[in-house]
Backbone as JSON Lines, residues from 0, in Angstrom:
{"i":0,"aa":"M","n":[-0.04,30.15,-12.87],"ca":[-0.14,29.89,-14.29],"c":[1.22,29.5,-14.85]}
{"i":1,"aa":"K","n":[2.29,30.13,-14.33],"ca":[3.64,29.81,-14.78],"c":[3.94,28.34,-14.54]}
{"i":2,"aa":"H","n":[3.56,27.82,-13.33],"ca":[3.81,26.42,-13.02],"c":[3.04,25.51,-13.96]}
{"i":3,"aa":"R","n":[1.83,25.9,-14.3],"ca":[1.02,25.1,-15.22],"c":[1.68,25.03,-16.6]}
{"i":4,"aa":"A","n":[2.24,26.15,-17.07],"ca":[2.92,26.17,-18.36],"c":[4.16,25.29,-18.34]}
{"i":5,"aa":"L","n":[4.92,25.34,-17.24],"ca":[6.11,24.5,-17.12],"c":[5.73,23.03,-17.1]}
{"i":6,"aa":"L","n":[4.67,22.69,-16.36],"ca":[4.22,21.31,-16.3],"c":[3.75,20.85,-17.67]}
{"i":7,"aa":"T","n":[3.02,21.69,-18.38],"ca":[2.56,21.34,-19.72],"c":[3.74,21.1,-20.66]}
{"i":8,"aa":"A","n":[4.76,21.96,-20.58],"ca":[5.95,21.78,-21.43],"c":[6.67,20.48,-21.08]}
{"i":9,"aa":"A","n":[6.78,20.18,-19.79],"ca":[7.44,18.94,-19.37],"c":[6.64,17.73,-19.83]}
{"i":10,"aa":"L","n":[5.32,17.81,-19.73],"ca":[4.5,16.69,-20.16],"c":[4.55,16.52,-21.67]}
{"i":11,"aa":"F","n":[4.67,17.62,-22.41],"ca":[4.81,17.52,-23.86],"c":[6.09,16.78,-24.19]}
{"i":12,"aa":"A","n":[7.15,17.07,-23.47],"ca":[8.42,16.37,-23.7],"c":[8.28,14.89,-23.41]}
{"i":13,"aa":"L","n":[7.46,14.54,-22.43],"ca":[7.23,13.14,-22.11],"c":[6.49,12.42,-23.22]}
{"i":14,"aa":"C","n":[5.68,13.12,-23.96],"ca":[4.77,12.49,-24.89],"c":[5.21,12.58,-26.35]}
{"i":15,"aa":"L","n":[6.43,12.98,-26.64],"ca":[6.86,13.12,-28.02],"c":[6.81,11.81,-28.8]}
{"i":16,"aa":"C","n":[7.08,10.71,-28.14],"ca":[7.1,9.4,-28.81],"c":[6.0,8.54,-28.2]}
{"i":17,"aa":"P","n":[4.82,8.49,-28.82],"ca":[3.72,7.72,-28.25],"c":[4.14,6.28,-27.97]}
{"i":18,"aa":"G","n":[3.76,5.81,-26.79],"ca":[4.03,4.43,-26.42],"c":[5.4,4.23,-25.79]}
{"i":19,"aa":"S","n":[6.27,5.21,-25.85],"ca":[7.58,5.05,-25.24],"c":[7.54,5.59,-23.81]}
{"i":20,"aa":"P","n":[8.35,5.01,-22.93],"ca":[8.33,5.48,-21.55],"c":[8.96,6.86,-21.42]}
{"i":21,"aa":"P","n":[8.54,7.63,-20.42],"ca":[9.13,8.94,-20.2],"c":[10.63,8.79,-19.89]}
{"i":22,"aa":"A","n":[11.37,9.81,-20.21],"ca":[12.81,9.79,-19.95],"c":[13.07,9.76,-18.45]}
{"i":23,"aa":"L","n":[13.96,8.88,-18.02],"ca":[14.31,8.83,-16.61],"c":[15.07,10.09,-16.25]}
{"i":24,"aa":"G","n":[14.86,10.53,-15.03],"ca":[15.56,11.71,-14.56],"c":[14.86,13.01,-14.9]}
{"i":25,"aa":"L","n":[13.73,12.94,-15.63],"ca":[12.99,14.15,-15.96],"c":[12.45,14.77,-14.68]}
{"i":26,"aa":"D","n":[12.58,16.06,-14.55],"ca":[12.13,16.79,-13.37],"c":[10.81,17.48,-13.7]}
{"i":27,"aa":"I","n":[9.75,17.09,-12.96],"ca":[8.44,17.72,-13.12],"c":[8.06,18.33,-11.78]}
{"i":28,"aa":"E","n":[7.97,19.65,-11.75],"ca":[7.58,20.36,-10.54],"c":[8.45,19.95,-9.34]}
{"i":29,"aa":"G","n":[9.72,19.71,-9.57],"ca":[10.63,19.35,-8.49],"c":[10.67,17.87,-8.16]}
{"i":30,"aa":"C","n":[9.94,17.05,-8.9],"ca":[9.94,15.61,-8.67],"c":[10.69,14.95,-9.83]}
{"i":31,"aa":"V","n":[11.78,14.27,-9.51],"ca":[12.55,13.58,-10.54],"c":[11.9,12.23,-10.81]}
{"i":32,"aa":"I","n":[11.55,11.99,-12.07],"ca":[10.85,10.77,-12.45],"c":[11.88,9.67,-12.67]}
{"i":33,"aa":"E","n":[12.05,8.83,-11.64],"ca":[12.99,7.71,-11.71],"c":[12.69,6.77,-10.54]}
{"i":34,"aa":"P","n":[13.2,5.52,-10.62],"ca":[12.98,4.59,-9.51],"c":[13.56,5.15,-8.21]}
{"i":35,"aa":"F","n":[12.89,4.85,-7.11],"ca":[13.31,5.18,-5.75],"c":[13.41,6.69,-5.48]}
{"i":36,"aa":"T","n":[12.76,7.49,-6.31],"ca":[12.75,8.93,-6.08],"c":[11.99,9.25,-4.8]}
{"i":37,"aa":"V","n":[12.27,10.36,-4.2],"ca":[11.58,10.82,-2.99],"c":[10.87,12.12,-3.35]}
{"i":38,"aa":"C","n":[9.54,12.03,-3.45],"ca":[8.75,13.19,-3.87],"c":[7.47,13.3,-3.06]}
{"i":39,"aa":"G","n":[7.56,13.21,-1.76],"ca":[6.38,13.35,-0.93],"c":[5.68,14.67,-1.21]}
{"i":40,"aa":"G","n":[4.37,14.62,-1.39],"ca":[3.59,15.82,-1.65],"c":[3.71,16.36,-3.06]}
{"i":41,"aa":"A","n":[4.3,15.59,-3.96],"ca":[4.48,16.05,-5.35],"c":[3.14,16.38,-5.99]}
{"i":42,"aa":"R","n":[3.14,17.37,-6.89],"ca":[1.93,17.77,-7.61],"c":[2.06,17.29,-9.06]}
{"i":43,"aa":"L","n":[1.5,16.11,-9.32],"ca":[1.59,15.49,-10.64],"c":[0.2,15.22,-11.22]}
{"i":44,"aa":"A","n":[-0.78,16.01,-10.81],"ca":[-2.14,15.86,-11.32],"c":[-2.14,16.01,-12.83]}
{"i":45,"aa":"H","n":[-2.87,15.16,-13.5],"ca":[-3.05,15.17,-14.96],"c":[-1.77,14.81,-15.73]}
{"i":46,"aa":"A","n":[-0.73,14.38,-15.05],"ca":[0.52,14.02,-15.73],"c":[0.33,12.77,-16.6]}
{"i":47,"aa":"S","n":[1.04,12.72,-17.7],"ca":[1.03,11.56,-18.59],"c":[2.3,10.76,-18.31]}
{"i":48,"aa":"L","n":[2.18,9.71,-17.51],"ca":[3.32,8.92,-17.07],"c":[3.15,7.45,-17.41]}
{"i":49,"aa":"D","n":[2.56,7.16,-18.55],"ca":[2.39,5.78,-18.97],"c":[3.76,5.11,-19.1]}
{"i":50,"aa":"N","n":[3.85,3.86,-18.67],"ca":[5.06,3.03,-18.76],"c":[6.23,3.52,-17.91]}
{"i":51,"aa":"V","n":[6.04,4.51,-17.05],"ca":[7.13,5.05,-16.25],"c":[7.57,4.05,-15.19]}
{"i":52,"aa":"N","n":[8.83,4.1,-14.81],"ca":[9.35,3.25,-13.75],"c":[9.56,4.09,-12.5]}
{"i":53,"aa":"L","n":[8.63,3.94,-11.55],"ca":[8.73,4.61,-10.26],"c":[8.79,3.57,-9.14]}
{"i":54,"aa":"Q","n":[9.44,2.47,-9.44],"ca":[9.58,1.4,-8.45],"c":[10.22,1.95,-7.18]}
{"i":55,"aa":"G","n":[9.62,1.63,-6.04],"ca":[10.16,2.03,-4.75],"c":[10.11,3.51,-4.46]}
{"i":56,"aa":"A","n":[9.4,4.28,-5.28],"ca":[9.33,5.74,-5.09],"c":[8.58,6.08,-3.8]}
{"i":57,"aa":"A","n":[9.0,7.15,-3.17],"ca":[8.33,7.67,-1.98],"c":[7.45,8.84,-2.42]}
{"i":58,"aa":"L","n":[6.15,8.57,-2.57],"ca":[5.21,9.55,-3.09],"c":[4.04,9.77,-2.12]}
{"i":59,"aa":"S","n":[4.3,9.69,-0.83],"ca":[3.22,9.88,0.13],"c":[2.64,11.28,-0.01]}
{"i":60,"aa":"S","n":[1.33,11.35,0.09],"ca":[0.56,12.6,-0.02],"c":[0.7,13.29,-1.37]}
{"i":61,"aa":"A","n":[1.19,12.59,-2.38],"ca":[1.32,13.17,-3.72],"c":[-0.05,13.33,-4.36]}
{"i":62,"aa":"D","n":[-0.17,14.33,-5.23],"ca":[-1.4,14.54,-6.0],"c":[-1.16,13.98,-7.4]}
{"i":63,"aa":"L","n":[-1.72,12.8,-7.64],"ca":[-1.65,12.15,-8.94],"c":[-3.06,12.01,-9.51]}
{"i":64,"aa":"S","n":[-3.95,12.89,-9.09],"ca":[-5.33,12.82,-9.55],"c":[-5.39,13.01,-11.07]}
{"i":65,"aa":"S","n":[-6.18,12.19,-11.7],"ca":[-6.37,12.21,-13.15],"c":[-5.09,11.98,-13.95]}
{"i":66,"aa":"A","n":[-4.05,11.49,-13.31],"ca":[-2.8,11.17,-14.02],"c":[-2.98,9.88,-14.8]}
{"i":67,"aa":"S","n":[-2.25,9.74,-15.89],"ca":[-2.26,8.51,-16.68],"c":[-0.99,7.74,-16.38]}
{"i":68,"aa":"L","n":[-1.15,6.58,-15.74],"ca":[-0.04,5.74,-15.33],"c":[-0.23,4.31,-15.85]}
{"i":69,"aa":"S","n":[-0.8,4.17,-17.03],"ca":[-1.01,2.84,-17.59],"c":[0.32,2.11,-17.73]}
{"i":70,"aa":"Y","n":[0.33,0.87,-17.3],"ca":[1.51,-0.01,-17.38],"c":[2.73,0.54,-16.64]}
{"i":71,"aa":"A","n":[2.52,1.47,-15.73],"ca":[3.62,2.01,-14.93],"c":[4.08,0.98,-13.92]}
{"i":72,"aa":"N","n":[5.35,1.06,-13.54],"ca":[5.89,0.22,-12.49],"c":[5.96,1.05,-11.21]}
{"i":73,"aa":"L","n":[5.02,0.77,-10.31],"ca":[4.97,1.43,-9.01],"c":[5.14,0.4,-7.9]}
{"i":74,"aa":"S","n":[5.79,-0.73,-8.24],"ca":[5.96,-1.77,-7.24],"c":[6.79,-1.23,-6.07]}
{"i":75,"aa":"S","n":[6.38,-1.61,-4.89],"ca":[7.03,-1.2,-3.63],"c":[7.05,0.31,-3.4]}
{"i":76,"aa":"A","n":[6.25,1.06,-4.14],"ca":[6.18,2.52,-3.95],"c":[5.37,2.83,-2.69]}
{"i":77,"aa":"N","n":[5.69,3.93,-2.03],"ca":[4.93,4.4,-0.88],"c":[4.02,5.53,-1.35]}
{"i":78,"aa":"L","n":[2.74,5.21,-1.45],"ca":[1.72,6.17,-1.88],"c":[0.72,6.42,-0.75]}
{"i":79,"aa":"T","n":[1.21,6.39,0.48],"ca":[0.35,6.63,1.64],"c":[-0.34,7.98,1.5]}
{"i":80,"aa":"A","n":[-1.65,7.96,1.65],"ca":[-2.48,9.18,1.61],"c":[-2.35,9.95,0.29]}
{"i":81,"aa":"A","n":[-1.91,9.3,-0.77],"ca":[-1.81,9.96,-2.08],"c":[-3.19,10.1,-2.69]}
{"i":82,"aa":"D","n":[-3.37,11.1,-3.53],"ca":[-4.62,11.3,-4.25],"c":[-4.44,10.78,-5.67]}
{"i":83,"aa":"L","n":[-5.1,9.64,-5.94],"ca":[-5.09,9.02,-7.26],"c":[-6.5,8.98,-7.81]}
{"i":84,"aa":"G","n":[-7.34,9.91,-7.37],"ca":[-8.71,9.97,-7.85],"c":[-8.75,10.15,-9.37]}
{"i":85,"aa":"S","n":[-9.52,9.32,-10.04],"ca":[-9.7,9.33,-11.49],"c":[-8.41,9.04,-12.27]}
{"i":86,"aa":"A","n":[-7.39,8.54,-11.59],"ca":[-6.14,8.17,-12.27],"c":[-6.35,6.92,-13.1]}
{"i":87,"aa":"I","n":[-5.59,6.81,-14.18],"ca":[-5.63,5.62,-15.04],"c":[-4.4,4.79,-14.73]}
{"i":88,"aa":"L","n":[-4.62,3.65,-14.09],"ca":[-3.55,2.74,-13.7],"c":[-3.76,1.39,-14.37]}
{"i":89,"aa":"F","n":[-4.32,1.4,-15.57],"ca":[-4.61,0.17,-16.3],"c":[-3.33,-0.62,-16.5]}
{"i":90,"aa":"G","n":[-3.33,-1.88,-16.05],"ca":[-2.18,-2.75,-16.24],"c":[-0.95,-2.38,-15.45]}
{"i":91,"aa":"A","n":[-1.07,-1.43,-14.53],"ca":[0.09,-0.99,-13.74],"c":[0.51,-2.07,-12.74]}
{"i":92,"aa":"D","n":[1.78,-2.06,-12.39],"ca":[2.32,-2.97,-11.37],"c":[2.45,-2.2,-10.07]}
{"i":93,"aa":"L","n":[1.56,-2.49,-9.13],"ca":[1.59,-1.87,-7.81],"c":[1.87,-2.93,-6.74]}
{"i":94,"aa":"S","n":[2.51,-4.03,-7.13],"ca":[2.78,-5.1,-6.18],"c":[3.62,-4.57,-5.01]}
{"i":95,"aa":"D","n":[3.21,-4.95,-3.82],"ca":[3.87,-4.58,-2.57],"c":[3.91,-3.07,-2.31]}
{"i":96,"aa":"A","n":[3.1,-2.3,-3.0],"ca":[3.03,-0.86,-2.78],"c":[2.21,-0.57,-1.52]}
{"i":97,"aa":"I","n":[2.43,0.6,-0.96],"ca":[1.68,1.04,0.22],"c":[0.74,2.15,-0.22]}
{"i":98,"aa":"L","n":[-0.56,1.85,-0.18],"ca":[-1.58,2.82,-0.54],"c":[-2.51,3.03,0.65]}
{"i":99,"aa":"F","n":[-1.95,2.98,1.84],"ca":[-2.7,3.18,3.07],"c":[-3.37,4.55,3.04]}
{"i":100,"aa":"Q","n":[-4.68,4.58,3.24],"ca":[-5.49,5.8,3.24],"c":[-5.4,6.59,1.93]}
{"i":101,"aa":"A","n":[-5.05,5.93,0.85],"ca":[-4.98,6.61,-0.45],"c":[-6.39,6.86,-0.99]}
{"i":102,"aa":"R","n":[-6.52,7.89,-1.79],"ca":[-7.79,8.22,-2.45],"c":[-7.7,7.72,-3.88]}
{"i":103,"aa":"L","n":[-8.52,6.71,-4.19],"ca":[-8.55,6.11,-5.52],"c":[-9.97,6.14,-6.08]}
{"i":104,"aa":"V","n":[-10.74,7.15,-5.73],"ca":[-12.12,7.28,-6.17],"c":[-12.14,7.34,-7.7]}
{"i":105,"aa":"A","n":[-12.92,6.47,-8.31],"ca":[-13.11,6.4,-9.77],"c":[-11.81,6.14,-10.54]}
{"i":106,"aa":"A","n":[-10.82,5.58,-9.87],"ca":[-9.56,5.24,-10.55],"c":[-9.76,3.97,-11.38]}
{"i":107,"aa":"N","n":[-9.01,3.87,-12.47],"ca":[-9.05,2.68,-13.33],"c":[-7.84,1.81,-13.01]}
{"i":108,"aa":"L","n":[-8.08,0.73,-12.26],"ca":[-7.05,-0.23,-11.88],"c":[-7.3,-1.57,-12.57]}
{"i":109,"aa":"A","n":[-8.03,-1.56,-13.68],"ca":[-8.32,-2.8,-14.4],"c":[-7.01,-3.44,-14.85]}
{"i":110,"aa":"N","n":[-6.94,-4.75,-14.7],"ca":[-5.78,-5.55,-15.09],"c":[-4.5,-5.17,-14.34]}
{"i":111,"aa":"A","n":[-4.61,-4.43,-13.25],"ca":[-3.43,-4.04,-12.48],"c":[-2.95,-5.19,-11.61]}
{"i":112,"aa":"R","n":[-1.66,-5.18,-11.34],"ca":[-1.06,-6.17,-10.44],"c":[-0.97,-5.52,-9.07]}
{"i":113,"aa":"L","n":[-1.8,-6.01,-8.15],"ca":[-1.9,-5.45,-6.8],"c":[-1.53,-6.49,-5.75]}
{"i":114,"aa":"T","n":[-0.64,-7.4,-6.08],"ca":[-0.26,-8.47,-5.17],"c":[0.48,-7.89,-3.98]}
{"i":115,"aa":"G","n":[0.03,-8.26,-2.79],"ca":[0.69,-7.82,-1.57],"c":[0.55,-6.34,-1.25]}
{"i":116,"aa":"V","n":[-0.3,-5.63,-1.98],"ca":[-0.47,-4.19,-1.78],"c":[-1.22,-3.9,-0.48]}
{"i":117,"aa":"N","n":[-0.87,-2.8,0.17],"ca":[-1.57,-2.35,1.37],"c":[-2.55,-1.27,0.95]}
{"i":118,"aa":"L","n":[-3.84,-1.64,0.91],"ca":[-4.92,-0.71,0.59],"c":[-5.82,-0.47,1.8]}
{"i":119,"aa":"E","n":[-5.25,-0.62,3.0],"ca":[-6.04,-0.44,4.2],"c":[-6.56,1.0,4.28]}
{"i":120,"aa":"F","n":[-7.85,1.1,4.53],"ca":[-8.55,2.38,4.68],"c":[-8.46,3.26,3.43]}
{"i":121,"aa":"A","n":[-8.17,2.66,2.29],"ca":[-8.15,3.4,1.02],"c":[-9.58,3.62,0.55]}
{"i":122,"aa":"D","n":[-9.81,4.69,-0.17],"ca":[-11.13,5.0,-0.72],"c":[-11.14,4.61,-2.2]}
{"i":123,"aa":"L","n":[-11.78,3.46,-2.49],"ca":[-11.86,2.92,-3.84],"c":[-13.27,3.02,-4.39]}
{"i":124,"aa":"E","n":[-14.04,3.98,-3.89],"ca":[-15.42,4.14,-4.33],"c":[-15.46,4.35,-5.85]}
{"i":125,"aa":"N","n":[-16.3,3.55,-6.5],"ca":[-16.5,3.6,-7.96],"c":[-15.24,3.35,-8.78]}
{"i":126,"aa":"A","n":[-14.22,2.75,-8.18],"ca":[-13.0,2.4,-8.91],"c":[-13.24,1.13,-9.73]}
{"i":127,"aa":"S","n":[-12.47,0.97,-10.8],"ca":[-12.52,-0.26,-11.59],"c":[-11.32,-1.12,-11.25]}
{"i":128,"aa":"L","n":[-11.61,-2.31,-10.72],"ca":[-10.57,-3.28,-10.43],"c":[-10.84,-4.56,-11.24]}
{"i":129,"aa":"L","n":[-11.47,-4.39,-12.39],"ca":[-11.8,-5.53,-13.23],"c":[-10.54,-6.31,-13.58]}
{"i":130,"aa":"N","n":[-10.59,-7.61,-13.33],"ca":[-9.49,-8.53,-13.66],"c":[-8.16,-8.19,-12.98]}
{"i":131,"aa":"A","n":[-8.19,-7.39,-11.93],"ca":[-6.97,-7.07,-11.19],"c":[-6.54,-8.27,-10.35]}
{"i":132,"aa":"N","n":[-5.26,-8.34,-10.04],"ca":[-4.71,-9.4,-9.21],"c":[-4.5,-8.85,-7.8]}
{"i":133,"aa":"L","n":[-5.33,-9.3,-6.86],"ca":[-5.29,-8.82,-5.48],"c":[-4.79,-9.89,-4.52]}
{"i":134,"aa":"A","n":[-4.0,-10.83,-5.01],"ca":[-3.47,-11.9,-4.16],"c":[-2.63,-11.3,-3.04]}
{"i":135,"aa":"G","n":[-2.94,-11.68,-1.82],"ca":[-2.17,-11.22,-0.68],"c":[-2.35,-9.75,-0.33]}
{"i":136,"aa":"A","n":[-3.29,-9.08,-0.97],"ca":[-3.54,-7.66,-0.69],"c":[-4.26,-7.5,0.64]}
{"i":137,"aa":"S","n":[-4.08,-6.36,1.26],"ca":[-4.78,-6.03,2.49],"c":[-5.74,-4.88,2.22]}
{"i":138,"aa":"L","n":[-7.05,-5.2,2.33],"ca":[-8.09,-4.21,2.04],"c":[-8.93,-3.92,3.28]}
{"i":139,"aa":"G","n":[-8.39,-4.18,4.46],"ca":[-9.13,-3.92,5.69],"c":[-9.51,-2.45,5.8]}
{"i":140,"aa":"G","n":[-10.78,-2.19,6.04],"ca":[-11.26,-0.82,6.19],"c":[-11.38,-0.05,4.89]}
{"i":141,"aa":"A","n":[-11.08,-0.68,3.76],"ca":[-11.17,0.02,2.47],"c":[-12.62,0.22,2.07]}
{"i":142,"aa":"N","n":[-12.9,1.34,1.43],"ca":[-14.23,1.64,0.9],"c":[-14.3,1.1,-0.52]}
{"i":143,"aa":"L","n":[-15.08,0.04,-0.72],"ca":[-15.24,-0.57,-2.04],"c":[-16.64,-0.37,-2.6]}
{"i":144,"aa":"S","n":[-17.38,0.61,-2.06],"ca":[-18.73,0.83,-2.54],"c":[-18.71,1.29,-4.0]}
{"i":145,"aa":"G","n":[-19.49,0.61,-4.8],"ca":[-19.59,0.95,-6.22],"c":[-18.4,0.5,-7.05]}
{"i":146,"aa":"A","n":[-17.4,-0.11,-6.43],"ca":[-16.21,-0.56,-7.17],"c":[-16.56,-1.75,-8.06]}
{"i":147,"aa":"A","n":[-16.04,-1.75,-9.28],"ca":[-16.22,-2.86,-10.22],"c":[-15.12,-3.88,-9.93]}
{"i":148,"aa":"L","n":[-15.53,-5.07,-9.49],"ca":[-14.57,-6.09,-9.06],"c":[-14.67,-7.39,-9.84]}
{"i":149,"aa":"A","n":[-15.51,-7.45,-10.86],"ca":[-15.7,-8.69,-11.62],"c":[-14.38,-9.19,-12.19]}
{"i":150,"aa":"G","n":[-14.12,-10.46,-11.96],"ca":[-12.92,-11.08,-12.5],"c":[-11.65,-10.79,-11.72]}
{"i":151,"aa":"A","n":[-11.73,-9.94,-10.7],"ca":[-10.55,-9.67,-9.88],"c":[-10.21,-10.93,-9.1]}
{"i":152,"aa":"R","n":[-8.92,-11.27,-9.05],"ca":[-8.48,-12.48,-8.4],"c":[-7.92,-12.18,-7.01]}
{"i":153,"aa":"Y","n":[-8.21,-13.09,-6.08],"ca":[-7.69,-12.98,-4.73],"c":[-7.36,-14.38,-4.25]}
{"i":154,"aa":"D","n":[-6.64,-14.48,-3.15],"ca":[-6.32,-15.8,-2.6],"c":[-6.57,-15.8,-1.1]}
{"i":155,"aa":"V","n":[-6.19,-16.87,-0.44],"ca":[-6.46,-17.02,0.99],"c":[-5.72,-16.0,1.84]}
{"i":156,"aa":"R","n":[-4.69,-15.36,1.28],"ca":[-3.94,-14.35,2.04],"c":[-4.57,-12.97,1.94]}
{"i":157,"aa":"T","n":[-5.48,-12.77,1.02],"ca":[-6.11,-11.46,0.82],"c":[-7.01,-11.14,2.02]}
{"i":158,"aa":"I","n":[-6.87,-9.95,2.54],"ca":[-7.64,-9.52,3.72],"c":[-8.68,-8.5,3.29]}
{"i":159,"aa":"F","n":[-9.94,-8.77,3.68],"ca":[-11.04,-7.86,3.39],"c":[-11.64,-7.35,4.69]}
{"i":160,"aa":"T","n":[-12.39,-6.26,4.62],"ca":[-13.14,-5.75,5.76],"c":[-14.14,-6.81,6.19]}
{"i":161,"aa":"T","n":[-14.33,-6.97,7.48],"ca":[-15.28,-7.93,8.02],"c":[-16.65,-7.74,7.37]}
{"i":162,"aa":"G","n":[-17.23,-8.84,6.89],"ca":[-18.55,-8.8,6.27],"c":[-18.52,-8.64,4.76]}
{"i":163,"aa":"F","n":[-17.37,-8.32,4.19],"ca":[-17.28,-8.16,2.74],"c":[-17.3,-9.54,2.09]}
{"i":164,"aa":"D","n":[-18.14,-9.72,1.06],"ca":[-18.26,-11.0,0.36],"c":[-17.69,-10.87,-1.05]}
{"i":165,"aa":"P","n":[-16.44,-11.26,-1.25],"ca":[-15.82,-11.08,-2.57],"c":[-16.53,-11.87,-3.68]}
{"i":166,"aa":"A","n":[-17.01,-13.06,-3.37],"ca":[-17.69,-13.88,-4.39],"c":[-18.97,-13.19,-4.87]}
{"i":167,"aa":"A","n":[-19.68,-12.55,-3.97],"ca":[-20.91,-11.85,-4.34],"c":[-20.62,-10.65,-5.24]}
{"i":168,"aa":"R","n":[-19.4,-10.16,-5.22],"ca":[-19.01,-9.02,-6.05],"c":[-18.33,-9.45,-7.35]}
{"i":169,"aa":"G","n":[-18.33,-10.79,-7.61],"ca":[-17.78,-11.3,-8.87],"c":[-16.29,-11.57,-8.85]}
{"i":170,"aa":"M","n":[-15.69,-11.57,-7.67],"ca":[-14.26,-11.84,-7.56],"c":[-14.0,-13.35,-7.63]}
{"i":171,"aa":"I","n":[-12.81,-13.72,-8.02],"ca":[-12.46,-15.13,-8.22],"c":[-11.39,-15.54,-7.21]}
{"i":172,"aa":"L","n":[-11.73,-16.57,-6.41],"ca":[-10.79,-17.11,-5.44],"c":[-9.88,-18.13,-6.12]}
{"i":173,"aa":"R","n":[-8.61,-17.96,-5.96],"ca":[-7.62,-18.93,-6.42],"c":[-7.17,-19.7,-5.19]}
{"i":174,"aa":"E","n":[-7.28,-21.03,-5.26],"ca":[-6.93,-21.87,-4.11],"c":[-5.48,-21.7,-3.69]}
{"i":175,"aa":"S","n":[-4.59,-21.68,-4.66],"ca":[-3.19,-21.47,-4.32],"c":[-2.9,-19.98,-4.56]}
{"i":176,"aa":"P","n":[-1.92,-19.45,-3.85],"ca":[-1.62,-18.02,-4.04],"c":[-1.36,-17.67,-5.5]}
{"i":177,"aa":"V","n":[-1.95,-16.56,-5.91],"ca":[-1.8,-16.06,-7.28],"c":[-0.64,-15.09,-7.28]}
{"i":178,"aa":"T","n":[0.37,-15.34,-8.08],"ca":[1.51,-14.43,-8.12],"c":[1.7,-13.74,-9.45]}
{"i":179,"aa":"A","n":[1.25,-14.34,-10.51],"ca":[1.4,-13.71,-11.84],"c":[0.12,-13.01,-12.22]}
{"i":180,"aa":"N","n":[0.21,-12.0,-13.03],"ca":[-0.98,-11.27,-13.46],"c":[-1.51,-11.81,-14.75]}
C-alpha cells in the first residue's frame, strides 16, 4: 500500500499541468522518466505519462498495463515482453521500437507511428490500430484477432504472418514506403 501511495503522489506531480509533459528525471518506483533510461521490469501500471519522452528507453518486461502514453515518444525503445494491455498509446511515436512478444491486448494504438517497429509474436488481440502507420513494421507471428485495423497504412516492407490479408481488414497499402504519420 505504501508503494501505491508513493506512485499516486508521483503521478499527481506529473499531472499538475494538464497537457504538459511530465518532468524529465522524475523517479517513479525506481524508474527515472527520461530518454534512454534503463528500467527493465519497471512497474508503471496505470501511470499517466502522456507526452513523455522515453526515446531509446530499455523497458523490457515492464508493466505499463492501463498506462496513458498518448503522444509519448517511445521511438527506438526496447519493450520486449512488456505488458501494455489496455494502455493508451494514441498518437504515440513507437518508430523502430522493439515490442517482440509484448502484450498489447485491448491497447489503443490509433494514429500511432509504428514505422519499422518489431511486433513479432506480440499479442494485439482487440487492440485499436486505426489509422496507425505500420510502414516497414514486422508483425510475423503477431496475434491480430479482433484488432481494429481500418485505415492503418502499410507498405511493401511490412511483414505479416503468412495468410494474413491486410486489405480484407481495411488496411491501406502505400506503393512507396510511408515514412510520415
